[in-house]
C-alpha positions as CSV (number, residue, x, y, z in Angstrom):
1,M,89.7,27.9,88.8
2,R,93.4,28.4,87.9
3,F,92.6,27.6,84.2
4,I,89.5,29.9,84.1
5,V,91.4,32.8,85.6
6,R,94.4,32.5,83.3
7,S,92.1,32.0,80.3
8,V,90.2,35.2,81.0
9,V,93.5,37.1,81.4
10,F,94.9,35.6,78.3
11,V,91.9,36.4,76.2
12,S,92.1,40.0,77.5
13,V,95.7,40.2,76.5
14,V,95.1,38.8,73.1
15,M,92.3,41.2,72.4
16,T,94.5,44.0,73.5
17,H,97.5,43.1,71.4
18,F,95.9,41.5,68.4
19,I,93.2,44.0,67.5
20,S,92.3,44.1,63.8
21,M,93.8,47.0,62.0
22,G,92.3,46.6,58.6
23,Q,92.6,43.9,56.0
24,K,95.3,43.7,53.3
25,T,94.8,41.0,50.7
26,S,97.9,39.1,49.9
27,V,98.7,35.5,48.7
28,P,99.8,33.3,51.7
29,R,103.3,31.9,51.6
30,S,103.9,28.2,51.1
31,I,106.6,25.7,52.0
32,V,107.5,22.2,50.8
33,V,108.0,19.7,53.7
34,Y,110.2,16.8,52.7
35,K,110.6,13.4,54.3
36,T,113.8,13.0,56.5
37,Q,116.9,11.2,55.2
38,E,117.6,9.8,58.6
39,P,116.2,9.7,62.2
40,I,116.4,13.1,63.8
41,M,117.7,13.6,67.3
42,V,116.0,16.7,68.7
43,D,118.9,18.8,70.1
44,G,118.3,22.3,68.8
45,V,120.9,22.3,66.1
46,A,120.6,21.7,62.4
47,E,123.7,19.6,61.7
48,K,121.7,16.6,60.4
49,A,121.9,16.0,56.6
50,S,118.1,16.2,56.2
51,W,118.0,19.7,57.7
52,G,120.8,20.8,55.4
53,N,118.6,19.7,52.4
54,A,115.3,20.9,53.8
55,M,113.5,23.9,52.3
56,I,114.3,27.1,54.2
57,S,111.4,29.5,54.5
58,D,111.3,33.1,53.4
59,D,112.4,35.4,56.2
60,F,109.7,36.5,58.6
61,M,107.9,39.8,58.0
62,D,106.0,42.1,60.3
63,I,102.6,40.6,60.9
64,E,100.9,43.1,58.6
65,G,103.4,42.4,55.9
66,V,104.6,46.0,55.5
67,R,107.8,46.2,57.5
68,I,111.0,44.2,57.7
69,P,111.7,43.0,61.3
70,T,114.8,44.1,63.2
71,Y,116.1,40.6,63.5
72,R,116.0,37.7,61.0
73,T,114.0,34.6,61.5
74,N,113.3,31.6,59.3
75,V,112.0,28.0,59.6
76,R,112.4,24.6,58.1
77,M,110.1,21.5,58.3
78,L,110.5,17.8,57.8
79,W,108.5,14.7,58.4
80,D,108.8,10.9,58.9
81,E,106.3,8.2,59.8
82,E,106.1,9.2,63.4
83,Y,106.8,13.0,63.7
84,L,106.4,16.3,62.1
85,Y,109.6,18.3,62.7
86,F,110.3,22.0,62.9
87,F,113.5,23.9,63.1
88,A,113.7,27.7,63.5
89,E,116.6,30.1,63.7
90,L,116.1,33.4,65.5
91,E,118.6,36.1,65.3
92,E,118.8,38.0,68.6
93,P,121.6,40.0,70.3
94,H,120.2,39.5,73.7
95,V,118.8,36.0,74.4
96,W,116.7,36.0,77.6
97,A,113.8,34.2,79.2
98,T,112.2,34.1,82.6
99,I,109.1,31.9,82.4
100,D,109.9,28.3,83.4
101,Q,106.4,26.8,84.1
102,R,104.7,24.9,81.3
103,D,101.4,26.3,80.0
104,S,102.1,29.8,81.2
105,V,101.6,32.7,78.9
106,I,104.9,32.3,77.1
107,F,104.6,35.4,74.9
108,Y,105.3,37.5,77.9
109,N,108.9,36.5,77.0
110,N,110.4,36.6,73.5
111,D,109.1,33.4,72.0
112,F,108.6,31.2,68.9
113,E,105.1,30.1,68.0
114,I,103.5,27.5,65.7
115,F,99.9,27.5,64.5
116,I,98.4,24.5,62.8
117,D,94.9,24.0,61.2
118,P,95.0,20.5,59.7
119,D,91.7,20.6,57.8
120,G,91.8,24.3,57.0
121,D,88.3,25.1,58.4
122,T,89.6,27.7,60.9
123,H,88.1,25.7,63.8
124,N,89.8,23.2,66.1
125,Y,93.3,24.4,65.5
126,Y,96.5,24.2,67.5
127,E,98.8,26.8,69.0
128,F,102.3,26.1,70.4
129,E,104.7,28.5,72.0
130,M,108.2,28.2,73.5
131,N,110.8,30.4,74.9
132,A,114.6,30.2,75.2
133,L,114.3,28.3,78.4
134,N,112.6,25.5,76.5
135,T,109.3,26.2,78.3
136,V,106.3,25.4,76.2
137,W,102.6,26.2,76.0
138,D,100.4,24.0,73.9
139,L,96.6,24.5,73.5
140,L,93.7,23.8,71.2
141,L,91.3,26.5,70.1
142,V,87.8,25.3,69.2
143,K,87.1,28.5,67.4
144,P,89.0,31.7,66.8
145,Y,88.6,34.5,69.4
146,R,86.4,36.5,67.1
147,E,83.8,33.7,67.5
148,Q,84.3,33.5,71.3
149,G,85.2,29.8,71.1
150,P,86.6,27.9,74.1
151,I,90.3,27.5,74.8
152,V,91.3,24.0,75.7
153,D,94.3,24.8,77.8
154,S,94.5,21.3,79.2
155,W,95.2,19.8,75.8
156,D,98.8,18.6,75.5
157,I,100.9,17.3,72.6
158,L,101.7,13.9,74.1
159,G,105.1,12.7,73.1
160,L,106.3,16.2,72.2
161,K,110.1,16.7,71.9
162,T,111.7,20.1,72.1
163,A,115.2,21.5,72.4
164,V,116.8,25.0,72.4
165,H,120.4,25.9,71.4
166,I,121.7,29.3,72.5
167,K,124.3,31.0,70.2
168,G,125.7,33.0,73.1
169,T,124.8,33.0,76.8
170,L,121.2,33.0,78.1
171,N,120.2,35.8,80.5
172,D,123.6,37.5,80.4
173,P,123.4,41.2,79.6
174,S,127.1,41.6,79.7
175,D,127.7,40.2,76.2
176,V,126.1,40.2,72.8
177,D,124.6,37.0,71.5
178,K,124.0,35.8,67.9
179,G,120.6,34.2,68.6
180,W,118.9,31.0,69.4
181,S,117.5,28.0,67.6
182,V,114.6,25.6,68.4
183,E,113.9,22.1,67.2
184,I,110.6,20.5,67.7
185,A,109.1,17.0,67.0
186,M,105.3,16.7,67.2
187,P,103.8,13.2,66.9
188,W,101.4,12.7,64.0
189,E,99.1,10.7,66.3
190,V,98.3,13.9,68.2
191,L,98.3,16.3,65.2
192,K,95.9,14.1,63.2
193,E,93.2,14.5,65.9
194,T,91.5,17.4,64.1
195,S,92.5,16.6,60.6
196,G,89.5,14.4,59.7
197,S,91.9,11.6,58.7
198,N,94.0,8.9,60.3
199,E,96.6,9.1,57.5
200,I,99.7,11.2,57.3
201,P,98.9,14.0,54.8
202,V,101.5,12.9,52.2
203,G,100.9,14.7,48.9
204,E,98.5,17.1,50.7
205,Y,98.7,20.4,52.5
206,W,97.8,21.9,55.9
207,R,97.4,25.5,56.9
208,I,100.2,26.5,59.1
209,N,101.8,29.7,60.3
210,F,104.8,30.7,62.5
211,S,105.1,33.7,64.7
212,R,107.8,35.4,66.8
213,V,107.0,37.8,69.6
214,N,109.9,40.1,70.5
215,W,110.0,42.7,73.2
216,D,112.1,45.8,73.9
217,F,113.8,45.1,77.2
218,Q,115.2,46.9,80.3
219,L,117.5,45.7,83.0
220,E,116.1,45.4,86.6
221,N,118.8,44.6,89.1
222,G,120.9,43.3,86.3
223,K,118.2,41.0,84.9
224,Y,116.2,41.3,81.7
225,A,112.6,42.4,81.8
226,R,110.0,43.8,79.4
227,K,110.5,47.5,78.9
228,K,108.1,50.0,80.3
229,D,107.2,53.6,79.4
230,S,107.4,56.6,81.7
231,Q,104.0,55.7,83.1
232,G,105.0,52.2,84.0
233,K,103.1,50.5,81.1
234,Y,104.8,47.8,79.1
235,L,105.8,48.9,75.6
236,P,103.9,46.9,72.8
237,E,105.6,43.8,71.5
238,Y,106.8,43.2,67.9
239,N,104.9,40.5,66.0
240,W,107.0,38.9,63.2
241,V,105.5,36.1,61.2
242,W,106.3,33.8,58.3
243,S,103.2,34.4,56.2
244,P,101.9,37.9,56.8
245,Q,98.4,38.2,58.2
246,G,97.6,41.6,56.8
247,V,96.1,42.3,60.2
248,I,97.5,42.4,63.8
249,N,95.9,39.1,64.7
250,M,97.4,35.6,64.4
251,H,94.0,34.1,65.1
252,E,92.6,34.5,61.6
253,P,93.6,31.1,60.3
254,E,92.3,31.8,56.8
255,H,95.5,34.0,56.3
256,W,98.0,31.3,57.3
257,G,100.5,29.7,54.9
258,Y,100.4,26.4,53.2
259,A,102.7,23.5,54.2
260,Y,102.8,20.8,51.5
261,F,103.9,17.4,52.6
262,S,106.0,16.0,49.8
263,P,106.5,12.2,49.3
264,K,110.1,12.9,48.3
265,V,113.0,12.6,50.6
266,S,114.9,15.8,51.5
267,G,117.6,16.6,49.0
268,N,115.2,16.0,46.1
269,H,113.2,18.7,44.3
270,D,109.5,19.1,44.5
271,E,107.1,22.0,43.8
272,F,103.8,23.1,45.2
273,K,101.4,25.6,43.7
274,I,98.4,26.8,45.7
275,P,95.3,25.3,44.1
276,K,93.1,27.7,42.2
277,D,90.1,26.7,44.3
278,E,91.9,28.2,47.3
279,E,91.1,31.6,45.9
280,I,87.4,30.8,46.4
281,R,88.2,30.2,50.1
282,W,89.8,33.6,50.3
283,M,86.8,35.2,48.6
284,L,84.3,33.5,50.9
285,Y,86.2,34.9,54.0
286,R,85.8,38.4,52.5
287,F,82.0,37.9,52.5
288,Y,82.2,36.4,56.0
289,R,83.8,39.6,57.3
290,E,81.3,41.8,55.4
291,Q,78.4,39.8,57.0
292,K,79.9,40.4,60.5
293,K,80.2,44.1,59.7
294,F,76.6,44.2,58.4
295,F,75.3,42.5,61.5
296,A,77.2,44.9,63.8
297,E,75.7,47.9,61.9
298,N,72.1,46.6,61.4
299,G,71.5,44.0,64.2
300,R,70.7,41.3,61.6
301,F,72.3,39.3,58.9
302,S,71.9,40.3,55.3
303,G,69.7,38.1,53.1
304,T,71.3,39.2,49.9
305,L,74.8,39.3,48.7
306,K,74.3,42.7,47.2
307,D,74.2,44.3,50.7
308,L,77.7,43.0,51.5
309,G,79.6,45.3,49.1
310,E,81.7,42.5,47.6
311,E,81.9,41.2,44.1
312,P,82.2,37.3,43.7
313,L,85.3,37.7,41.6
314,L,88.7,36.0,41.9
315,P,91.9,38.0,41.3
316,D,92.0,37.1,37.6
317,G,88.4,38.3,37.1
318,T,86.8,34.9,37.2
319,K,83.2,35.2,38.5
320,I,82.0,32.6,41.0
321,D,78.4,31.7,41.4
322,L,77.3,32.2,45.0
323,E,74.2,31.4,46.9
324,L,73.3,33.0,50.3
325,E,70.9,31.1,52.5
326,L,69.5,32.4,55.8
327,H,68.4,29.9,58.4
328,G,67.4,29.7,62.1
329,M,71.0,29.6,63.3
330,G,72.5,32.2,61.0
331,W,73.5,31.9,57.3
332,T,75.5,29.9,54.8
333,I,77.1,30.9,51.6
334,F,77.6,28.2,48.9
335,A,80.1,28.5,46.1
336,K,80.7,26.1,43.2
337,S,84.2,26.0,41.6
338,P,84.2,26.4,37.8
339,F,87.6,24.6,37.9
340,T,86.9,21.4,39.8
341,G,83.1,21.3,40.3
342,H,83.6,21.2,44.1
343,V,81.2,23.0,46.3
344,Y,82.4,25.1,49.2
345,T,80.5,26.6,52.0
346,I,81.1,29.1,54.8
347,R,78.7,29.8,57.7
348,E,78.1,32.5,60.3
349,D,80.7,31.3,62.7
350,G,83.4,31.2,60.0
351,K,83.6,27.5,59.6
352,Y,84.6,26.5,56.1
353,Q,83.7,23.2,54.5
354,H,84.0,21.6,51.1
355,N,82.2,18.8,49.3
356,I,83.0,17.0,46.1
357,N,80.2,16.9,43.5
């Protein structure tokens, strides 16, 4: 019962705070993830040589990608044979946190979040949150909220290691802090569970994004709390992310960034370019959204692509041959890449798949 009640409350909160505000097309960001130079002790600081040579992400942007956040945030990633590592630096003049029970709704505090979709199909993806008290929440989502998929709140990252370093004093409103940093090690054995492979994805990429929730605060009896308006309602939070979503919703995995796992050790140089076929994925999700819109307006799915108001064109004008098939459970759109010959599909619940001809 505890899980069910909290899940209902959480979904309500998410739907309140992450309502779609229109789509803005932009190219997702990418990052090269190098192999570590040495074993990493997770202590919340980046004094190891490997972190010094890791790629530093672009600074976070507002979730819609149109505004620069008040405080700076960036991340780094590394890997070895056992763990995938994350390090994030969060500028913050008032570092505070109150939630100390694992698997609580951590984003009621200022927090740092990681979203991981190993196979990029937008289903069976991971969400991880932590606050400055090093309290974590890890969960698996079978489908995005738009498809009303179940939340597996009992799912845990077994073997997880986390640490926080405060550049100042935690929960002390009498001074001004510099910020806080987090360091995280997630075992590959857990992360590979939904990847479709038992191998570490060396030379491949996963869809990943990072988010930071930040609240205006007020002091209550000398303690930090989320700020309320004159009617006693909480002011809305700020959502700052690594790869902008173009919409106020982290749970549209098709917009997440790309993490490429380089076979090279940190300190070397490697490059990653988003494959041209990924533009076909982005196009298919435009048709997916138009189908949902058509169903909402007409009570049925369209049987012809012409009804959906989208042209099957990539940004450079390349036309992609598409086929729309209606069936008893919904619909499927097929697309064949003119670049690789691969066939890609998307279906009514947003699941994306690819096959090699």
